[in-house]
N, C-alpha and C positions, 0 to 999 in steps of 0.2 A: 442248586448245584448242577454243574454241567455234566452231561452224560459221560464225558471222558475224564472227569476230575480226579479219579482215584490215584493217579501217579503224582499229583501236584500238592504242594503244601501251602500254596498261596492262591487267593482268588485272582482271576485275570484282571489286570488293570483296565479301568473303564475305557481309556484311550485305545488300548489294544483290542478290547472287545468290539468297540465301534469300528476300528480299522479292519478287524478280522471278519466282521459280519457280512453276509451276502443276502440276508433275507429281504433287503430293500429291492433287489431285482430278481432273485431266483424264486420269489413267492409265486411268480406267474407259472411256474412248473408244478403247482400243487396237484393238478389232475394227474399228471404223469407220475409224480412221486407216490401218490396214493395207489394208482394202477400198478406200479411196480411192487409196492408193498403188499398189495392184495395177492398178486401172482406169487410172490415169495412166500407169504404165509400159507397159501394153499399148497404149495410144494412142500413146505416144512411139515404140514400135517399129513400129506399123502405119503411121504417117505418115512414117516415115523420119527422125524427129528424132534418134533413136538407133538403133543396129543392132538387128535383131530378136533376135539371140542375146544381146545385152546386156539387152534387155527380159525375155527368158526367164530369164536368170540372176537378175535383180532380183526377178522374181515368185517364183521358187523360194526365194530367200533370205527374202523376206517371209513366205511360207507356212511356212517352217521356224521363223521367229521367232514367228509366231502359235501354232504348235503348242507351242513351248517356254513361251510366256506362259501358255497354257491349262494346261500341266502344272506350273505353279508353279516353273519353272526359270529365270526371268528376274527380276533385281533392277534396278529403274529407278534412274537416277542423278539426284540433285538438281542436279549440275553441268550436266546437259544440259537444264535448265529445264522442258521440257514433253514430252508424249507424242510429238510430232512429231519433235523432235530426238533423243529417246532411241532411237526406232525407226530413224531414219536413221543414227545413229551405230553402232548394233548391226549394221545392214545392211552398212555400209562395213567394219566390223571383220571381218565374216564373209566377204564376197565381194570385198573390196579396192576398188580405184578405180572399178570399175563401179558400185558403190553410190552414188558421188558424182554419177552421171548422173541419178539418180532425180528430183532437184529441178529439172531443166531445165524451163523454161517454167511454173514453179509458184512460188508464194509461200506462206509460212505463213498469210497472210491468207485465201487461198481454201482452203487446206488445212484450217484450223480451221473455216471456215464450212461446208465439206461434212461434216466429222466431226460437228459439232454438229447439223446438220440430220438426218443419218443416225441419230444417237442418238435425237433426239426423235421422228423418224419411226418408229423401231422401238418406242418405248414407248407411243405413242398407242394402237395396237391392243391392247396389254396392258391398259390402263386401260378401254378400251371393252368388252373381254371381261369384265372384273370388274364393270362397271356392268350389263352384260347379265345376269350372274349374280344381281345384286341385283334386277333386274326380275323374274326368275323367282321369287324368294322373295316379292316383292310380289304377283305373280299367285296364287301358292299360298295366301298369307294371305287374299287377297280372295275367292278361290273358296270358301274354308272359312268365310267370314263374311259371306255375302250377306245374311243375315237378322239379323246382329248389330247391333241398333239402339244408337246412342250419341249423345250430344249433339255437335252442331257448335258451334263457338265463333266469336265475334267479340269483340275486346277482352278475350280470355280469360274471357268471360262466356258462359254457356250461351245459345245463340241459336236454332237450329232443329235438328230431328232429322235424323240421317243414319245411315249404317251404317259399320262398320269397313272393309268392302270399298270403299266410296266414298272413305274416307279414304286407304286404301292406293293407290287409283288416282290420287289427287291427286299423291302422291309419284312414282308410276310415270310420270306425264306430265312431271314435272320432270326426272326422270332420263333420259327419252327425249330431251328437249331437250339435256341434257348430252352425250348420245351424238352427236347431230347437230352440236353445236358442235365437238366433237373431230373429227368427220369433216370438217367444213368447214375446220378448221385444217389437217388433214392434206392436204386437196385443195389449199389455197393454198400450202403449203410444199413441194409436190412439184416443185420446180425445183432444178436442180443448179448451185451456184456454182463448181464446179471449172473452172479455165481462165480465171478472171477475173484471176488473178495478184495482184499487190499492190493494184492498182486499175484498171489500164489494159490488161489482157490481156497479149499477148506478140507479139513479131515472128516467133515460130515458128509454123508452120502447124498449131496444135493443133486437134483435132476435138472440140469440146465436146459435140456430139451423141452421139459415141461413148461418152464417159465418162459422160454422163448416162444413157444407155441401160444401160451396164454396171452402174451403181450402182442401177438400178431407179427412176430419176426419170422423170417424164413428159417433161421438156424441160430445156434449160439456162435459167438466169436470163437476162433480156433486157438487163440493163445491168451492166457490170463493176463500177462504183463501188458501185452498190446491192448487188451480190452480196456484197461483203466488209464492208459497213457495216450491212447489214440484220440486225436482230434482231427484226423484227416477228413472225416466226413463233414465237419463244420467248415474246414478250409475249402474243400471242394464245393460245398454249398455256397460259400461266400464268393468263390471264383465264378460260379455260374450266375449268381446274382449280379456280380460286377459286370460281366459281359452283357447280361440283359440290360442293365442300366446304361452301359455304353451305347447300346443300340438305341435305347430311348433317348439318350442325350444327343446322338447324331440326328435322329429324326426331329427332335426339338429344335436343334440348330437350323435345320432346313425350314421348319415352320416359322421360326423367328425371322429368317430371311424372306420367306415367301410372303409373309403378311406385311412386310415393310412397304413403304411407298415406292422404294427403288425397284421392287419386284412386283408387288401387288398381284401375286398368283392366287392367293387365298384371302378370305375374310374370316376372322375368328368370330364365333358367336359371342354376343354381349355377355352371356352367362359365364363364359370362360375367358374373359378379359377383364382388365382393370383400367382405371383412369389415373390421371395425374392430379396432385393437390394444387398445382399452380398453372398447368397448361391444359386448358379446356378441350383442346382438339385431340389429345392423346388417347390411344386405345392400345394398351400394353399387353404383350403376350406373356403374362406373368406365370401361367401354368407351365408353359414350355420352358421358361427361364428357370423356374424352381425345379423342374425335373432335371434340367441340365445341371443345376447347382447341387442337387441332392445326390447326383451320381458320385461326386467326390466323397460324400459321406459314406457311401457303401464301399468305395475303394478303400477308405480309411479303415473300415471294419476288417477287410481282408488283410491289409498290411498289419493291423494290430495283432491279429491272430497268428499270422506268419512270423512276426517278430517275437511274439510271446513264446512260440513253440520251438524256435530255431536252436536254442541252447539248452534245452531241458534233457537231463538224463532220465532213463527209465527208473521208476515207473511214474507214479503220481507225484506232482509237486504242487504246492499251494498257489504258485503262479497261475495254475490252470483254472483257478476260481475266476480269473479275468476273461475267460473264454466266452462267457454267456452274454454279457452286455453288448459287445459288438455284433453278435449274431442276432440278438433280440432287436437291436436298433436297425440292422440291415433288413430284417423281416418287416418291421414296422414301416420302414422307408419304401421298400419295394411294393408292399401291399397298399400303400398310400398312393404311390405314383402311377402304377399301371391303370387302375380304374379311371382316375381323373384324366390321364392322357387319352385313354380310349374315348371317353365322353367328349373331350375337346376335339379329337379327330373326327368323331362321328358327326359333330354339329358344325364343322367349318364349311364354308361355301367355296367352291372351286370357281375361279375366274377364268373360264375357258378361253374367252376372247383375248385376254391379256397374255395367257400362255401361248396361244397361237401366234399373236403378234410378236412376241419375243422369239419364237421359233423361226419366224420369217427373217429375222436379222441375225447378224453374227456369222453368216456363211456356214451354217451347220449342215448344209447339203453339199459341201465341197467334196467330201469323200465320195458321195454319190455321183458327182460330176466326173471325178477321176474314174470311178467304176464304169461309168457310161463309155468312156474312151477305151478302157481295158476290154470291155465286152465287144468292142468293134475291132479288136486286134492289137491295140497299142500296149506295150509293156507298162506295168504299173508305175515304175519309177519315172518314166517319161511322162506319163499321164499326170503324175503327182506334180512334176515341175510345171507343166502347162497350166494346171488348175491354180497353182500358186501364183503364177503370173496374172491369170484372170482375176483372182481375188485382189491382188495389188492394184490392178487396173480399175476394178470396181470401187475400191476404197478412194482412189484419187478422183474418180469421175462421179462419185455419189450414187452408184448403181448397186444392185445386188445381182447375184447369179440369175435370179428369177426374172429380173427386169432388163438384163443386158441384151441389147439387140443381137440378132443372129449374125450380123456382119462382123461384130466384134468377136464373137465366138470363132467364126471362120478365119479371122485374122491371125489367130494363134494356131488353129488346126483345121484343115479342110474336112476332117472326119465329122466335125459337128454338123448336125442337121436340125430341122425343126422339131424332131422328136426329143431333143434335149430338154425342152421345157416340161414335157410330161415326166421325164426321168427325174427332174429336179423338184417336182411338186411334192410337198411335205408328206401328203398321204401316201404317195408312191414310195417315197424314201422309207417311211415307217413300215408299211405293209409288205415291202419287198424283203424285209429282214425276217424271213420265215424260219430261220435257223432255230433249232431247239433252244429255248431260253430267251429268245429275242423279243422285240417289241411289236411284231406283227400281231394283229388281232387274234389270229388262230393260235399263235404261240402263247399269247397271254392267257387265252381261254384254257389252254392246257395247264398252264401254271396255276390258274385259279382252281381247276379241277383237282390238281395234285394236292393243294392245301386243303381243299374241302374233304378229300378222301382221308388225309392225315387227321383232320379234326374228327371226322365221323368215326374213325377207328378208336377214338379216345372218349367217345360219349357213352 
């Protein structure tokens, strides 16, 4: 018989029972459910709502169930719908009627709310640690490539010279923000909904501060209706995960381009590539492609939960049973993607010569040529027009700004002199950009130091 069966005259139809059941996915919250029940039982005993010896018996029974689940000796029942009712039924079977006292002053509504928060609260530090590991790889790659000149792009067209180190630090800053977003989410969700009951707390003198402290929350939630109907924390978490995956996907796209023969800026390690079943020459960037593809999966989880919640009146509605699977799937996806991406990045080979050769083409030092004229007194717009004419001349004559004879420079402006070649040298172009945040070596070293400090504060 179901724990809630008193009101009903018929057994639940088998089809409805299967449809209604969530044990197939919420069983993974068994640790959180038992932790919440232990905290609740201890509070019931301390406040005198049940006898102390009853609370102790309940806690011992729950601890034994936890040990048996961990040992693989428990089979959950579809008949008992969810993890909450499965554990409570087991408890009553093991310790008798005392087990029926556990649910005093509690509803499955606040029970599932606290389980879900505890689960997400546990997983956020796992993801943060993984992203910090990725940051370490980015630092390593940056420090090894401070002088590796490459083209920077806008519109996927070669634009201005930069370095591979500067490029890596761009992503390092994105992932730093991802970490802080997850930290912010963790801070906001650090409130305990246990004790809210179905929606309006209880007539029993429950101590919500005790249970919140016992479960490691900063404080209880402030409003009982909000406590059981809030899934903001899960939506915010999925939003942070989606942004993280977006950054991974952008980075994956770059690596996919860079390892193609059209770019050949990097070589992927054989251990992080696959081949073709028909084309023996192929070396495919499947890790990067799968990360890019799995990003849509995490986006889907966010949209699922936003859509699920958008029309729900307060307080709890059964629709909210559908909140867990998208969150679980997003967690599994992110925790799968970040480590394998980090390992792929750590093992790739940088083709410094190819990057330098690409940087030598495409007139990416054209801005520096204009700046050369400006520094000698010419207005920027006039300098801009002159360099545009030079580029057009170079294209027609098969030259670059680096190889163009000085007489051709002087033909468009007498200001040009032999020192123009030093000004247009790629190393000069990069290291002259010493502005805070720029690609000059000293600036990139500051960026690396900043990320290192950020990580050190979290160790």
